[in-house]
C-alpha positions in Angstrom: -10.5 -9.4 -1.5 -12.9 -7.5 0.2 -14.1 -4.4 2.2 -15.0 -4.8 6.0 -16.3 -2.6 8.5 -18.2 -2.3 11.5 -18.2 -0.9 15.5 -17.9 -2.1 19.3 -18.5 -1.3 22.6 -15.8 -2.3 25.1 -18.2 -1.6 28.1 -20.7 -3.4 26.5 -23.2 -0.8 27.7 -24.9 0.9 24.9 -26.4 -0.3 21.7 -25.4 -0.2 17.9 -28.1 0.4 15.1 -27.4 -1.8 12.0 -29.5 0.6 9.6 -27.5 3.3 11.2 -24.1 1.8 10.8 -24.8 -0.5 7.1 -23.3 3.1 4.9 -19.8 2.0 6.4 -20.3 -1.3 4.6 -21.8 0.6 1.3 -18.8 3.1 1.4 -16.7 -0.2 0.3 -19.1 -2.1 -2.3 -16.1 -1.4 -4.9 -13.9 -3.6 -2.3 -17.0 -6.5 -2.6 -19.0 -6.5 -5.5 -20.3 -10.1 -4.5 -22.5 -9.8 -1.7 -23.1 -7.7 1.5 -23.9 -8.6 4.9 -23.1 -8.2 8.6 -23.6 -10.0 12.1 -24.1 -7.8 14.9 -24.3 -9.7 18.7 -27.5 -10.1 20.8 -26.7 -7.3 23.5 -26.1 -4.5 19.9 -22.7 -3.9 21.0 -20.3 -5.6 18.5 -21.1 -5.3 14.6 -19.4 -7.0 11.6 -20.2 -6.0 8.1 -18.8 -7.6 4.8 -18.6 -6.7 0.9 -17.4 -9.9 -0.8 -15.1 -10.2 -3.3 -15.5 -14.1 -3.9 -12.7 -16.0 -5.2 -12.3 -18.8 -3.1 -15.2 -20.7 -2.5 -17.5 -18.7 -3.9 -20.8 -20.7 -3.1 -19.4 -21.4 0.8 -17.2 -18.6 1.7 -20.0 -15.9 2.8 -18.9 -13.4 5.6 -19.0 -12.6 8.6 -18.4 -16.2 9.6 -17.9 -18.0 13.2 -16.6 -21.1 14.4 -19.0 -24.3 15.4 -20.4 -22.4 18.3 -20.4 -18.8 17.2 -18.3 -17.6 20.0 -15.7 -16.5 17.8 -16.7 -14.4 14.5 -14.5 -12.9 11.6 -14.8 -10.0 8.7 -12.0 -10.6 7.0 -10.5 -8.9 3.7 -7.8 -11.0 1.9 -5.9 -14.3 1.3 -4.7 -17.3 3.7 -2.2 -19.5 1.8 -1.8 -23.0 3.0 -4.9 -23.3 4.4 -5.5 -26.4 3.3 -3.0 -27.8 5.0 -4.2 -26.2 8.2 -7.8 -27.2 7.6 -6.5 -30.6 7.7 -4.5 -30.1 10.8 -7.4 -28.3 12.5 -10.0 -31.0 11.3 -8.0 -34.2 12.9 -8.0 -31.9 16.0 -12.1 -32.2 15.8 -12.8 -29.1 14.5 -15.8 -28.3 12.2 -15.8 -26.4 9.1 -18.4 -24.5 7.6 -17.0 -24.3 3.9 -13.7 -24.4 1.6 -13.2 -20.5 2.5 -9.6 -20.1 3.3 -10.1 -17.8 5.7 -12.5 -19.9 8.0 -9.0 -21.2 9.7 -8.9 -17.6 11.2 -11.8 -18.2 13.9 -10.7 -22.0 14.5 -6.6 -21.2 14.9 -7.5 -18.4 17.5 -9.7 -21.3 19.5 -6.6 -22.7 19.8 -4.0 -20.3 20.0 -6.0 -16.9 20.8 -3.9 -14.3 19.8 -0.6 -16.3 19.2 -2.3 -17.4 15.7 -1.6 -14.1 13.8 1.9 -14.8 13.2 0.9 -18.2 12.0 -1.0 -16.6 9.0 1.0 -16.6 5.7 -0.3 -14.1 3.4 -2.3 -10.8 2.6 -5.2 -9.6 4.8 -6.6 -7.6 7.6 -9.4 -8.7 9.7 -11.9 -7.9 12.6 -12.0 -10.9 14.9 -14.4 -10.6 17.7 -14.6 -13.3 20.8 -18.0 -13.1 22.2 -16.5 -14.9 25.2 -14.4 -12.4 26.6 -16.3 -9.6 24.5 -13.2 -8.8 22.9 -12.2 -7.3 19.2 -9.0 -8.0 17.4 -8.2 -5.6 14.6 -5.4 -7.5 12.6 -3.0 -6.3 9.8 -0.6 -8.3 7.4 3.1 -8.0 8.1 3.8 -5.3 5.6 0.3 -3.7 5.6 -0.6 -5.0 2.1 -4.4 -4.7 2.8 -5.5 -1.6 4.6 -7.4 -1.2 8.1 -8.4 2.2 9.7 -9.8 2.8 13.1 -11.2 5.7 15.8 -12.6 5.6 18.8 -15.9 7.9 19.0 -16.8 8.3 22.8 -17.3 4.8 23.8 -17.8 3.2 20.6 -14.8 1.9 18.2 -15.2 2.4 14.6 -13.2 0.3 11.8 -13.4 0.0 8.3 -11.1 -1.0 5.6 -10.9 2.8 4.0 -11.1 6.1 5.6 -14.2 6.7 3.9 -15.7 3.5 5.5 -15.1 5.2 9.1 -16.2 8.3 7.9 -19.3 7.0 7.1 -20.0 6.3 11.3 -23.2 9.0 12.1 -21.7 12.6 13.1 -18.1 11.6 13.0 -16.2 14.7 12.5 -13.2 14.9 10.2 -10.1 17.6 10.3 -6.8 17.4 8.3 -3.5 16.0 10.7 -1.4 19.5 9.9 1.3 18.0 11.5 1.6 14.6 9.7 0.7 16.5 6.0 4.1 18.4 6.6 5.8 15.2 7.1 4.2 13.5 4.1 4.6 16.8 1.5 8.3 15.8 2.4 7.8 11.8 1.7 7.7 11.5 5.7 5.0 8.7 6.1 4.4 7.4 9.9 3.3 3.6 10.4 -0.1 4.4 12.2 -0.9 8.3 11.4 -3.1 9.5 8.7 -4.3 12.6 7.1 -7.0 13.1 9.2 -6.6 13.8 13.2 -7.6 11.2 15.3 -8.6 8.2 12.5 -5.5 5.8 12.8 -4.4 2.7 10.7 -3.4 -0.5 12.2 0.5 -0.6 11.6 1.4 -3.6 9.5 2.5 -6.7 11.2 0.6 -5.4 14.6 -3.3 -6.1 16.3 -4.8 -4.1 17.9 -7.5 -5.4 20.7 -10.7 -3.5 22.6 -11.5 -4.7 25.7 -13.2 -3.1 28.7 -9.8 -3.0 30.1 -8.6 -0.3 27.4 -6.9 -0.4 24.1 -3.8 -2.1 23.5 -1.6 -2.1 20.0 1.0 -5.1 19.8 3.3 -6.6 17.2 2.8 -10.2 16.2 5.7 -10.2 14.3 9.1 -7.8 14.3 10.4 -6.5 11.1 14.3 -7.7 11.6 17.2 -7.0 8.9 20.4 -8.2 8.9 23.4 -6.0 8.7 26.5 -8.4 9.3 28.5 -9.2 6.5 29.2 -12.8 5.8 30.5 -14.9 3.0 27.7 -15.6 0.2 27.7 -18.1 -3.1 25.8 -15.8 -5.5 24.7 -19.1 -7.4 23.6 -20.6 -3.9 21.4 -17.6 -3.2 19.7 -17.5 -6.4 19.2 -21.2 -6.1 17.4 -21.1 -2.8 16.0 -17.6 -4.0 14.5 -19.4 -7.1 12.7 -22.4 -5.0 11.2 -20.0 -2.4 9.9 -17.1 -5.2 8.3 -20.2 -7.2 6.3 -21.6 -4.1 5.3 -17.7 -3.6 4.1 -17.3 -7.0 2.7 -21.4 -7.2 0.2 -20.5 -3.4 -0.9 -17.1 -5.4 -2.3 -19.0 -7.7 -5.1 -20.5 -5.9 -8.9 -19.9 -5.9 -11.9 -20.0 -8.3 -11.4 -17.1 -10.2 -8.8 -16.2 -13.2 -5.9 -14.8 -12.2 -3.5 -12.2 -14.0 -0.4 -10.6 -13.9 1.0 -6.7 -14.6 4.0 -7.1 -16.8 6.7 -4.4 -17.5 9.8 -4.2 -18.8 11.4 -4.8 -15.3 12.9 -8.1 -14.2 10.2 -7.9 -11.1 7.1 -8.7 -13.0 9.0 -10.7 -15.9 10.2 -12.9 -13.1 6.4 -13.1 -12.0 5.0 -13.9 -15.4 7.6 -16.5 -16.0 7.4 -18.4 -12.4 3.1 -18.4 -13.2 3.6 -19.6 -16.6 5.9 -22.2 -15.8 3.2 -23.6 -13.1 -0.7 -23.5 -14.2 -2.4 -25.5 -17.2 -3.7 -22.2 -18.4 -2.4 -19.5 -20.5 -1.5 -16.8 -18.1 -3.1 -13.4 -19.1 -0.7 -10.3 -18.5 -1.1 -6.9 -19.0 1.1 -3.5 -19.5 0.5 -0.3 -19.9 1.6 2.1 -22.6 2.0 6.2 -22.4 1.8 9.0 -24.5 5.7 9.4 -24.0 8.0 7.3 -25.8 10.6 7.6 -23.0 8.1 5.8 -20.6 6.8 3.5 -23.0 7.8 -0.6 -21.8 5.7 -2.2 -23.9 8.0 -3.5 -26.9 10.4 -5.0 -23.9 7.3 -6.6 -22.3 5.9 -8.0 -25.5 9.3 -9.8 -26.3 8.7 -10.9 -22.6 5.6 -11.8 -23.2 6.6 -14.0 -26.6 9.3 -15.8 -24.6 7.3 -16.9 -21.6 4.4 -17.5 -23.3 1.5 -15.6 -21.9 -1.5 -13.9 -23.5 -0.7 -9.8 -23.9 -2.7 -7.5 -24.0 -1.5 -3.5 -24.1 -3.7 -0.8 -22.2 -3.1 2.9 -23.9 -3.4 5.3 -21.2 -3.4 9.0 -22.4 -2.5 12.1 -20.9 -6.3 13.1 -21.0 -7.2 9.9 -19.3 -5.1 10.2 -16.5 -6.2 13.9 -15.9 -9.7 12.6 -16.4 -9.4 9.9 -13.6 -7.2 11.6 -10.9 -10.1 12.5 -8.8 -11.3 9.0 -8.7 -7.9 7.7 -8.0 -7.7 10.1 -5.0 -11.2 9.2 -3.6 -9.9 5.9 -3.3 -6.2 6.1 -2.1 -7.5 8.8 0.4 -3.9 10.9 0.4 -2.1 13.5 -1.5 0.3 12.9 -4.2 3.0 14.0 -5.8 2.2 12.5 -9.3 -0.1 11.2 -11.3 1.2 7.3 -11.5 -1.4 5.9 -9.2 -3.9 7.2 -11.5 -2.1 5.3 -14.5 -2.5 2.0 -12.1 -6.5 2.9 -11.4 -7.0 3.2 -15.4 -5.0 -0.1 -15.7 -6.8 -2.0 -13.2 -9.9 -0.7 -14.9 -8.6 -2.1 -18.2 -7.8 -5.6 -16.5 -11.1 -6.3 -14.7 -13.4 -8.0 -17.3 -10.3 -10.7 -17.9 -9.3 -11.6 -14.2 -10.5 -11.1 -10.7 -7.0 -11.5 -9.1 -4.2 -9.9 -10.3 0.0 -10.6 -9.4 2.3 -7.5 -8.9 5.6 -7.2 -8.6 5.6 -4.8 -5.6 7.9 -5.3 -2.4 10.6 -6.4 -4.8 12.8 -3.3 -4.6 12.4 -2.6 -0.9 13.1 -6.7 0.0 16.0 -7.0 -2.2 17.2 -3.7 -2.3 16.5 -3.0 -5.9 15.9 1.1 -5.8 18.5 3.1 -7.4 18.7 5.4 -3.8 20.3 2.2 -2.2 23.2 2.3 -4.1 23.6 6.1 -4.5 24.1 5.8 -0.9 26.5 3.4 -0.9 28.3 5.9 -3.3 27.6 8.9 -0.7 29.1 6.9 2.3 32.0 6.1 0.2 32.7 9.5 -0.8 32.1 10.9 2.8 34.7 8.4 4.4 37.1 8.6 1.3 36.5 12.3 0.2 37.9 10.8 -2.9 36.8 13.0 -6.0 36.5 10.3 -8.4 33.5 9.0 -6.1 31.6 12.5 -6.5 32.3 12.0 -10.2 30.4 8.7 -10.0 27.6 10.0 -8.3 27.1 12.8 -10.9 27.3 10.2 -13.2 25.3 8.1 -11.9 22.3 10.9 -11.5 22.9 11.9 -15.2 22.1 8.5 -16.6 19.6 7.0 -14.2 18.2 10.4 -12.7 14.4 11.0 -12.5 13.3 7.9 -13.5 14.9 5.7 -11.3 13.7 7.9 -8.3 17.0 9.4 -7.9 17.8 12.9 -5.8 19.9 15.3 -7.5 22.6 15.4 -4.8 26.0 14.7 -4.1 26.3 15.1 -0.6 24.5 14.4 2.7 22.2 17.6 3.8 22.8 18.4 7.4 24.0 15.3 8.8 25.0 16.1 12.1 21.5 16.6 12.9 20.2 13.9 10.9 22.9 11.3 12.7 21.7 12.8 15.9 18.1 11.9 15.5 18.2 8.2 13.9 22.1 7.6 14.6 22.8 7.1 11.5 21.8 9.2 8.2 18.7 7.5 6.4 17.7 8.0 2.7 14.4 9.2 4.3 15.4 11.8 5.8 18.0 13.3 2.9 14.7 12.8 0.9 12.9 15.0 3.4 15.2 17.4 3.2 15.6 17.7 -0.5 12.1 18.3 -1.0 11.1 20.7 1.7 14.4 22.8 0.6 12.3 23.1 -3.0 9.0 22.9 -1.5 9.3 26.1 0.6 9.3 28.2 -2.0 5.2 27.3 -2.3 4.6 26.9 1.7 2.6 29.1 3.4 5.5 30.5 5.5 3.1 30.2 9.0 2.1 26.8 8.3 6.7 25.9 7.5 7.5 27.5 10.8 4.6 25.6 12.7 5.9 21.9 12.1 9.8 22.4 11.5 11.2 19.6 9.3 13.5 18.5 12.3 10.3 17.9 14.5 9.2 15.9 11.4 12.6 13.7 11.4 12.3 13.2 15.2 8.4 12.1 15.0 9.8 9.4 11.9 12.5 8.4 14.4 10.2 8.1 17.2 7.6 6.1 15.3 10.5 3.6 14.8 11.5 0.6 17.9 14.0 2.1 19.6 16.6 -0.1 18.9 15.7 -0.8 15.1 18.6 1.4 13.6 21.5 0.3 15.9 24.3 -1.1 14.0 22.9 -1.4 10.8 24.8 0.2 7.8 23.2 3.6 5.9 21.6 1.9 3.1 20.4 -1.2 5.3 18.8 1.3 7.8 17.1 3.4 4.9 15.8 -0.3 3.3 14.4 -0.7 7.1 12.1 3.0 7.1 11.2 2.1 3.3 9.5 -1.3 4.5 8.0 0.2 7.5 6.6 3.4 6.2 7.3 4.3 2.2 5.9 0.3 1.4 2.5 0.5 3.2 1.6 4.7 3.0 2.6 4.7 -0.6 3.4 1.6 -2.9 0.8 -0.4 -1.5 -1.6 2.3 -1.2 -2.0 4.6 -4.0 0.0 2.3 -6.3 -1.6 -1.3 -5.2 -4.3 -2.1 -3.0 -6.8 1.0 -3.4 -6.2 1.2 -7.1 -6.8 -2.7 -8.1 -9.5 -2.7 -5.3 -11.5 0.7 -7.0 -12.2 -1.9 -9.9 -12.7 -4.8 -7.6 -9.6 -6.4 -8.7 -7.1 -8.3 -5.6 -3.6 -7.5 -5.8 -1.1 -10.9 -4.5 2.7 -9.6 -4.0 4.4 -12.9 -4.0 7.7 -10.7 -3.3 6.0 -10.6 0.2 5.3 -13.8 1.0 6.3 -14.8 4.1 8.8 -17.2 3.8 10.4 -15.2 0.7 11.1 -12.6 3.0 12.4 -14.0 6.2 15.3 -15.6 4.0 15.7 -12.3 2.2 16.0 -10.4 5.3 19.0 -12.3 6.7 21.1 -11.8 3.7 24.1 -9.6 4.4 24.1 -6.1 2.4 26.5 -7.3 -0.1 24.4 -10.2 -1.3 21.7 -7.9 -2.5 23.8 -5.1 -4.0 26.4 -3.3 -5.1 27.5 0.2 -6.5 26.1 -0.9 -10.1 23.3 -3.1 -9.4 20.9 -4.3 -6.8 18.2 -7.0 -6.5 21.2 -9.7 -6.7 19.3 -12.9 -5.8 16.7 -12.6 -8.1 19.0 -11.6 -10.8 20.8 -14.6 -10.6 17.7 -16.5 -10.0 16.2 -15.5 -13.5 19.6 -15.8 -15.4 18.5 -18.7 -16.7 14.9 -17.9 -17.4 14.7 -14.7 -18.9 16.6 -12.7 -21.4 19.8 -10.7 -20.5 18.1 -7.7 -21.2 15.6 -8.0 -18.5 17.7 -9.9 -15.9 20.5 -7.4 -16.2 18.6 -4.3 -17.4 18.6 -1.1 -14.9 15.8 -0.3 -12.7 13.2 1.7 -14.3 10.5 3.3 -11.4 6.9 3.1 -12.8 6.7 6.6 -13.9 3.6 8.3 -15.4 4.1 11.3 -17.5 4.9 14.2 -15.8 3.4 16.4 -19.2 0.1 14.6 -17.8 0.1 17.5 -15.4 -0.4 20.1 -17.9 -3.4 18.4 -19.2 -4.8 17.8 -15.4 -4.3 21.8 -14.5 -7.2 22.2 -17.5 -9.3 20.2 -15.9 -12.4 22.4 -14.3 -11.9 20.5 -10.8 -8.2 21.0 -10.9 -9.2 24.8 -11.4 -11.1 25.2 -8.4 -9.0 22.8 -6.4 -6.1 25.8 -7.0 -8.5 28.5 -6.9 -6.7 31.7 -4.4 -9.9 30.6 -2.2 -8.9 26.9 -2.0 -6.0 27.5 -1.4 -5.8 30.3 1.5 -8.9 28.3 3.1 -6.8 25.0 3.7 -3.8 27.4 4.6 -0.9 24.8 3.8 0.2 26.4 -0.1 1.3 30.3 -0.4 -1.5 31.3 -3.2 0.4 34.0 -5.0 3.0 31.0 -5.6 0.9 28.4 -6.3 -0.7 30.9 -9.1 3.3 31.8 -10.3 3.8 28.1 -10.7 0.6 27.5 -13.0 2.2 30.4 -15.2 5.9 29.1 -15.1 5.2 25.3 -16.3 3.9 26.9 -19.7 7.7 28.2 -19.8 9.4 25.2 -18.4 9.2 21.8 -20.1 8.0 18.8 -18.1 11.6 16.8 -18.5 13.8 19.5 -17.0 14.2 19.7 -13.6 12.3 23.1 -12.3 9.4 21.9 -15.0 9.5 18.8 -13.4 9.3 20.3 -9.7 6.8 22.8 -10.4 4.4 20.2 -11.9 5.1 17.9 -8.8 4.3 21.0 -6.1 1.2 21.8 -8.5 0.0 18.3 -8.3 0.4 17.9 -4.1 -1.6 21.5 -3.9 -4.1 20.4 -6.4 -4.5 16.7 -4.7 -4.6 18.3 -1.1 -7.2 20.4 -1.9 -9.4 17.7 -3.5 -8.9 15.2 -0.5 -10.0 17.8 2.0 -12.8 18.7 -0.2 -14.0 15.2 -0.7 -13.3 14.1 2.9 -13.2 16.9 5.4 -15.6 19.7 3.9 -18.4 17.7 1.7 -18.1 14.0 2.7 -21.5 13.1 2.7 -22.3 14.5 -1.0 -18.9 12.9 -2.2 -19.7 9.6 -0.7 -23.0 9.3 -2.8 -21.5 10.5 -5.6 -19.4 7.7 -5.8 -21.9 5.0 -4.6 -24.3 3.8 -7.7 -27.9 3.4 -6.8 -27.8 -0.3 -6.6 -25.4 -0.4 -3.5 -28.3 2.2 -2.1 -31.1 -0.6 -2.6 -28.5 -3.4 -1.1 -28.1 -1.4 1.9 -31.9 -1.2 2.5 -33.0 -4.7 2.1 -30.1 -5.1 4.4 -31.6 -2.7 6.8 -35.3 -3.8 6.3 -34.0 -7.6 7.0 -33.9 -6.7 10.5 -32.1 -9.8 11.2 -28.2 -10.4 11.0 -26.7 -13.8 10.3 -27.7 -16.7 12.0 -25.7 -20.0 12.3 -26.9 -23.1 12.0 -26.1 -26.1 14.1 -23.1 -28.3 12.7 
C-alpha cells in the first residue's frame, strides 16, 4: 500500500512548482517508507506524487508510472488482484510493460476502455490517473472505500491526497471545521462525500471524479444493490458456494513479494481468514491477537485454540489502558476524525506490533456489513415483529437480547422505534442508523452547547443522510436490509475502514487486505435473500455454514462480539496532559460544540459511576468525543503546520529536499 498526492490545473493555464507541493507527499511518508518520487507534465499543470510501500515487484514497481508512450500517468495506492491474467491479455493486444507491478495494468486498461476500465478492477485501491492527450485528471476509489482519497479546489487548482493532512499541506490552504457534518457525526451519521473540514471532499466509494476544462464530474462506476426479495435457498448449497468464493478471495490476497499475516480474534470472521490462509500457503501464517487488561474483553484464549487448530504461528499483543491513553493522540492524527472510543487506538498499537514481522495483514473487516452479522440487524427484526404484532413476548425477547449481548454487541438499549413517523417520512423505511442517531443525540444533548444543537436540528441531519443516498436505493427493502445498505454506503468507509482499518495500519506501514470485500464474493452475497443471511438468533449464516466442517463449534456458532477496547481506559486517558488541555473550559468554549460546565461535571461524575455501568459508559463516551474533537480541531485547524512537523521525522525532510534539488521529474526510457 502507498500514499499519493498531487495537483492539477484544468484550464492548462498556471504553474505548479514541485518544491512547494512536495510537503504534500511528505505528510504521507508513513504510508510509503520504501521510496518517494513525483512526475510533472511539461506545462507544469499536472503533478503526481507517490510514497511507496513495496509489496509487488519491489525492484520494478516504481511510481508514478505510465503507459508505453507516457500519455497516461498513474499514482496508485492499493492492490489489483488477478493482474497477471490481465497483463497477459494486454500483452496479446501489443501493450508493453515496464515492470511486473500489479497496478501497471491500470493505464493500459484505460488506453483500451477509457473510464469503463474502472469497473473491471478487482482489489483495494485509490488512484489518480492523468490523461495527457485530453488534459484530464481522474480520481478513483474502490467499491467500498477501503482506501482513502481526498480533494479540494483552491481557485483554479485541484489538490488531492490519500489523507486530509496531505491536502492541508498545500501552501496556504485554509481549514475550518464543517459544523453541520460534525453535528451528524456526533450522532453516528456519516455522508459518503463530506468530511470533517469545510470544502475538503472524499471521493465516494465506487465512484470516480473527473476534472477537465469543462468542469468537475462525480460519477459512479459501480452501484451498490442489495436483494431484498425472499426466495428459497438451500443453506448447504449457499455455504458451499460461499466457501469456494471466500477461499479464492483469501488466496488472491496472499500475492506479492512481502510476508503476509492476519489479525486473529475469537470470532468466526478472523478465524475463517486464518484457516483459509493456512490451507493455501506453504509458509507458516503469522497471526496476531490483542489482549486487554479487562478480562471480559480478553479473546486470546479462544484465539490461541484456533491458532493451534489451524497450525498458525501466534503472537499475543498486550495493550494496557496506559498504552491506549498514550497513543490516543497519534491515532487521531492518522484517522483525522473525532471518535467515540479508543478502539482505533488499540488497532494502532496492534498494527505497530505486527510491523516488524509482516508487511501486509488480512483482516475480517466487511463481514458484518455484507453478511448481516451485527446484532443490530437481529435487534431490528424483533423491533419490526413487535411493531407489527404487538406481542408482549417479543418485547421480552428484545429485553433479554439486550441484557444478554448488550453493549459488547453494539446494541442500543431500546425496545421500540423513536419518532417512527418522522423517520419513515424521510427514508420511506426505518433504518437502524436513524434509531442510533436519535438515541445517541438524546444522551449527548445533555453535554452539547444549546446554540450548536439548535443550529443543526437532528431531523435535518437525517434528511441530509437520506438525500446523500440514491433516490430509489431503499425502496422496497425490508428495514434490516435498508439498514445494511446504509452501513455499507456510509458507516463502513467512514468508521470501520478508517479509524479501525487503513489509517491505523498505514500509520505503521502495514497494508490491510480485506477478503470479505472481494468483488466476486460480495456480488454473490448481495444477491442472497435476507433469510439466507440472518434470523432472530444469528447472522452470517453463509459463513457459519461454510465453516461448520473447518472450525470448532465454539467459533462458527459463537455469538458476535464487537471489537471493543476497555471503557475504563478513558479514565487513564483523562489523566494525560494533552487531554486536560483539550477539555479545559477555554478549549471547549472556543470550539462551541460542547457545554463547558457539563463537560466539567462529566469529568467529576466518572469517578462516581463505574465504566461498565450504562451511565458511566455514556459519560466516558461523551468525554472521549469532546476530547477527540478538540484535539482534531487543534491539530488540523488551529496548529496544522506545527502538528505536521511534529509527526514528521528528519529523514523525510531530507528526502523532500533531495527531490526538490533534483529539479526534474521521472523520465521514461523508450520501450
